[in-house]
N, C-alpha and C positions, 0 to 999 in steps of 0.2 A: 754481443755476439746473443746472449740471451735476452738480451731487450728485442733484439730482433725474431728469434725465434717466438717468443710471445706474441708479439705482434703478429706474424702468420698464423700462429697457433687461433688467438681470438677473431681476427680475418677470416678463416677458414669457415669457422664456426657459426659465424655471421653468417657469410654465405650458404651453408649447408642449412641456417636456420630460415634464410629467405627461401631457399630452395623450399625447405617443406613446410612453410607458408601457400609457398605456391602450389604444392602437387595438394593440398589440404583443401584449398581454394580451389582446382579442379573437381575435385573429387566430388565436393558440395556442387558445387554446379554442374556435374553431371548427374548427380541424384536430384539437383531439383529439375533438371533437363527432363528427365525419363518421367513417365506416366504412373503417376501413383495410383493404384486397384482400388479401387470406391468401393466404398461401403453402405449395401442401399438398403433400408429396412422400411416396412410400409408401417407407419405408428397405427398403435390398436383404437381403433376410433367407438365413440357409444354416442347414440342419439339420444339425448337428455329433453325431457318437455319441462319447462320453469312451470313452476306451480305458482295461477296466480297468486297475489297480496289480497286484501281486502281492503276494499273502497275506503275513503274517509273524507268528511268535508269540514270546515269550522265555519261559523257564521260569526260575524261581527258581535251583534249581543246591541241592545238597548242606544239607542241616540245617546249623546252625551254631553251634559253644560260644563262648561268651564270658566269656572269663576275666581276672585280674587278671594283666597282665603285668608282675611282680615284677623286670625290668630295666630297666621306664621308668615311667613316670608315668600311663600310659595303661593301654588294656587291648590282648587281641589276640583274635583270631576266626579259629579253627578247622574243618577242617570235619568234621562226626559222623558223618554214614549220608550215602552216594549214592542219590542216586533212582533208581528205574525209571520211565522217560519211554516213551510212545506218541504218534505223532505220521501225521496222513493224512487225507486225508478226497477225495484226488482221484485221476483215475484214476492217475497216478502219483506217484512218492512225494515228500513233498517234500525239497528240500536242506537239511541240518545242520551248522549251524557251532558251535564253543565259543564264551565271552563270557570273557576273562579279569578275574579277581576279584583287585586288588592288595590289598585289604585282606582276605584269607583267606588263611589259609594251610593248608597239607596238603590241600588237596582233588585228590587222584586223578581224580575226577570232574567236570569244570565245569558249569558251569550249561550249558545247550541252546538254541540259537535256531533257526527254522526257518522259512523262506520257499517257498512255491508260487507261479512265476509264472502270468500271464497269459497264455490262450491264443486270440488273438483278442479277440473282444466277448463270452467267456464269463468270469463273474466266478470268480476260483478259492477253491475249497472247501481250509479246512485248521483243523484242531484238533490240540491238543495238552496233555496232563495229563504228570504226576509222582506218582508216591508212593516215600515212605520209610520206613523203622522204626527208630527211635533207641532204644537202651539203653546208655546211658553214665550214670557217676556223679551229672551235674548236667541230664541230656538224657533224655527218656523216653516213650515213646507213638507211634502212628501218625500221620503226617501227609499230606494229598492235597492237589492240588491245579490246578487248569487254567492253562494257561501262556498266556496272554491275549495279544492283538495289542495294540502299543505306540498310544500312545493320548496326548494334550497334555493329559487332564486326566483323573483316577483321585480316586474316595473308599473309603477301607479304614476298613471298621468293624469294630472288634476291637480289642486288646490293652488291655497297662494298663503300671505301673512303679511301682507298690507295693510292700510288701517282699513280697520271693519271683516276682515278677513281670518276666519280663526280655522286652522286645521291639524285635527289628531292621527295620528298613525298608529293603525289598530294589529297590533301583533297577536297573532292567537296560538299557542301550541296544545293541539288534543290528543300529543302521543306522551310516553312514559319514560323518554328520554328529553334534558334540558337542553334548550337551545340556545347558541350563541349567532347574534344579528348587530349585520355592519348594514347601514342606513347611508350610502352614496347618493348626496341630494345636489340636482341641478337647477338652476334659475335663469330669470334672462340677464343675468350676469356674469352666466357660467359655472363651475363646478363653484362647490359651496363647500369651505374648509368647515368641519363642524368635529369634533374631537368627542363631544358630545355624543355622536349617533355611531360610535366604534364598539363591539361588544358590549351590546343590551343582553342581557342573561333573561330567556323567556322560560319559565320554569314547566313542567311535564302540568295537562291539565290546566295551565292558565293564559290570564291573559296581561300584557303590558300594555301601556298607553304611553305614547309620547306625544306633546305637545311639539310642532313643527317647527314654531318660533323660537321654540330654546334653540335650534340649530342653524336654523336659516330667516334671520327676520328681516323684515321690508322686502317680501320677496310675491312679487304679482302673478309670476309664476314659474310652478314647481314641477319636477318630476322625482319621483322616489325609486330607486332602484335597491332594493331589498335582499340582501345575501345572508344565509344564513348554514352555520354547523354547528355538528353533533347531534340535530335532527331538523324535520323539517319544519315549516312553519305558516299560519297564512297570513297575507298583510291587506289590510284596508286603510285607505283615506276614509276621515270624515268630514267634510269641508263645509262651513255655513259663513254665512252672508249678513250684515247688521248693516245699515246706513242709521246714525245717529239712534234711536232708539226703537226702528223697525226692522224687525227680523226682514232679509230678504231671500229667505231658504235655506235648505239645507242638501244634501247629496253624499250618499256613499263611492268612494271610486275603488273598483276591485280589479286586480292584475289585467293588464292589456296584453295582446298577443305580445312574444319573447322581439326582440331587435329583428327588422327584415327589409328588406328590399321593394317589395310588393306588401301594403298593407289593405286593408277592407275592413272598413267602417258600416256597420250593417245598421237601416232604422235611425236617421239622425232625424227628429223632428223640429223641425222650424215654426214658431208663432212671430207674425209680422209684427204682435201687438207690442211687443218689445220694443220694436225700432221707433215708435212715438212715445212711448212712455217712461225712457228712462231705460238703466242698463243693471247688469250684473256683473260677477265677477267673470261668466262667459261672453264675453266680449266686451266690445268696446259701448254704451249705448244701444245693447241688447244683438248687435249682430253677432250672426253666428263666429266662430272661431275654430281652424283646425291650431291644435295645440302640437308640436313636435320636437322629436330632439335627434338628431346624429349621434351613434355612438361609433360609427365604423373607421373612426382615426380622422378623418379629414370633414371640411364641410360637403353638403349633400347637396346635389342638384335633385329639384322636385318638381312633379308632371303631377297635380292634385285634380282631379276629376271627381265632380261632382251630378251624380243624374238620378232624376225623379222616380221612386221607387215603381210607381205603374208604367214604366218605361214609353209613356206613351212620345216622348220625345226625346233627342239627343241628348245628353248634359253637359256643361260648362266644364271646360279643362284651362288651368293655369298654370304656369310655371315659374319658380321661386328657388334660391337657394337660401338655406342655414346651414349655418355655423355650427360646428364640432365643437360639441358639450354644450353649448348656450340651448336653451328652450326658445322657440321661438313659435310667435302666433300669425297667422294665416286668416286676417277677414274672408270669410264667405258671404260677400254679400251681394245684394241683386238678387237672392233668395226670394221665390214666391213663398206663402205659406203652404205646406206640404212637408213628406217623409222622404228622404233622400239617401242613397249609397254613396260615401265617399269612398276615393280609392287614391291611394297617394302609392306612386312609384319612386322609384330613389335610386343612385348609383351607391349607395352605401347603406350599412342598417339603419332603420328609423325604429323609434315607438312614437305611437301617437294617437290623438283623443279628438272629437268633436267636441264644444262647448254652446249647450243654448240654453236661451231661458225663455221663460213664458210670465204673464200677470193677467190677474181679471179685476173689475174692481169689485170691491169688496172682499178678494179671495186671498189675496196679498199676493208674491211675487217668491216663483222658485225657480232653478237651474237644474240644468246635471250634465255630466257628463259621457258622452257615448263612444267605448272602447272599440278596440279595432278585437275582432275574432280572430278566432282559429279555423279550421277547416275539421269538418268534424264528419267521418266515417264509423262506419259498422253501428253495432249497437248504441243508442244517445238516447238520454233520459235529459227533457226539457223544465225546468221549475218555473211551475208560473207564481208567485206571491200574489198575493188579495192585492188589490188598488185599482184606480178609476183606468178607465179606457184601455186595459192588459192588450197585448198588441204582440203575437209572434210573427217576425222579420226575418225571413230567408233571403241567401244571395246564392247565385248561381253561377261559375267563374266557366263553367264547360262549355262544351259544346254543341251540347246537346240538352233539349229538354228533359227535368226531370219532375216527378210522381212521387214525393214521400207521405207516406200514409202515417198517421198516430193516432195512436190508442190511448187509454190513461183517463185523465181528467174529462178528456172530451174526445172524442172519433172523429176526424178529419183528415180531407186530405187535400194537397196542397200541392199546384204544381204549377214550377221556376222555370221562368225560360232561359234558355240558352242565352250565357250573358247579361241576364238579368235579374230581377229581385221580385221577390212577391212577399205580400201581408198577410194576416188572418188574424180576423179579432178571436180574444179566449174569450168567454163565456164565463168558466167558473175555476178556480183557481187551485192548484194540485201541481202532478207531473205529467208529462205528456211522455212517451217512449216510442220509440221507433225501430223497426231490424237494422236498418242502412241509412244513415244520413246521406251517405253518397258524395259527400265531398262538398256539402253545402259548406255557408257559412251564416250563422245565428244567430239571432238577439229578440230580447224582451222589453217592449217600452209600456210605458205607461203617462196616460196625457188628460188631466183636466182641469178644472178653471181653477188656475194660479198650482196646479198640482203638475211635475213632471219629473219622470225620472226610467233606469233604463239600466242594462245587463246585458253582457255576451253571454252566450250558452259555451260550456268548456268540455271538450273532448271528454268520454268515459275513458279513457287510455287504451291501447293497445293490448288485441293478446295476446295471451304465451303463445310465443313459437318454438318449434325443436330447435335446439343447438347442438352441433355436432361438437364433443371434448373429447381431446385426443389426450394418452397417456404415454408419458416419455420413459 
């Protein structure tokens, strides 16, 4: 009987407990089904206009010779040719400083860095460029380059490390904080595994030079992706060629436009003399080439258009496929001597550049890489370093003609037709400025007997715009 009563009590408690849980569930469900009174507040906002930062640029400095060091197991770098530098763009001249280069011997003229401080809410305008002529037993030719602003991310399209080719990666840190740099290298074989390209420390106000052959040996076509942490750096490639004992040219490769599905390469100069007199790195037998690397995660379907800069006739177009992560070169043959605008349209982002060569009896051979340009808007400064046949190239991708006026080293007006291009010889070296570049793409080229070089014009930077800052 006691057992039965215990069982009855336990059963009764269980039933009561279940009933209680059911009642609680009903209460919770009812509570959740009832509308909850909302609490609405208007956050306090304050409009703040950021103060523009100072503008800076760093030059790669003298051309360098890389030779075997018989006293050690390594190699040594020596300065072969000091550069001529131009810098400016603002109402006042920028401040200049020198970058030390522990890796380089005999640099009587070190690399230069420039800074233009901001004044109030006005965005500083700064541009710089350098040029050099080399004539040594292992280095010859003309090389000019823009002194780019330091960045955390840069793409360098150019270079080679196969027989007769030497490529140096020059990293410049004009800031006050050390930078740690990683080099991701791609070749015609695909991504290159190079542990030595990771964690490269570039001290403040210094340059570090890395021979590319030590990271990617026997590569005939390279692209280098430079990323930095801790501080920004400016990256350049110095590429030189030699056949036997005869130098075949030298070039600086500055950062090209970031990966994009539409790439514009202005002012590519084609010299057909190379087609019958031999070749260099920029094409087999002197044929101009488009070097391209897809970085969009899959193979790229490309449409490559080549149009004469004069716009006298429609350009040629061809389609091609480039493998993801593999550096491909597309010959741009059947071109007459002249200057061209090259555009690349792709279904995935790509980086690209055009390589051409020149030669002249008794003057030697030279080559250059024409990088992809970025759209320019607002106040813009264009540096024009000293050199042969210096020419400004402008490309207009809009549907309306653009008239742009420049002052500074020269005063000129250039009309660029809708969907076309125009060029203007520049009589004096220095810096050109315009109040509004109106979305144009621009580059500066050099061409002379046995001399060739080029660099793109970089945007000055977006003006500081107002921000709405909310308090919580």
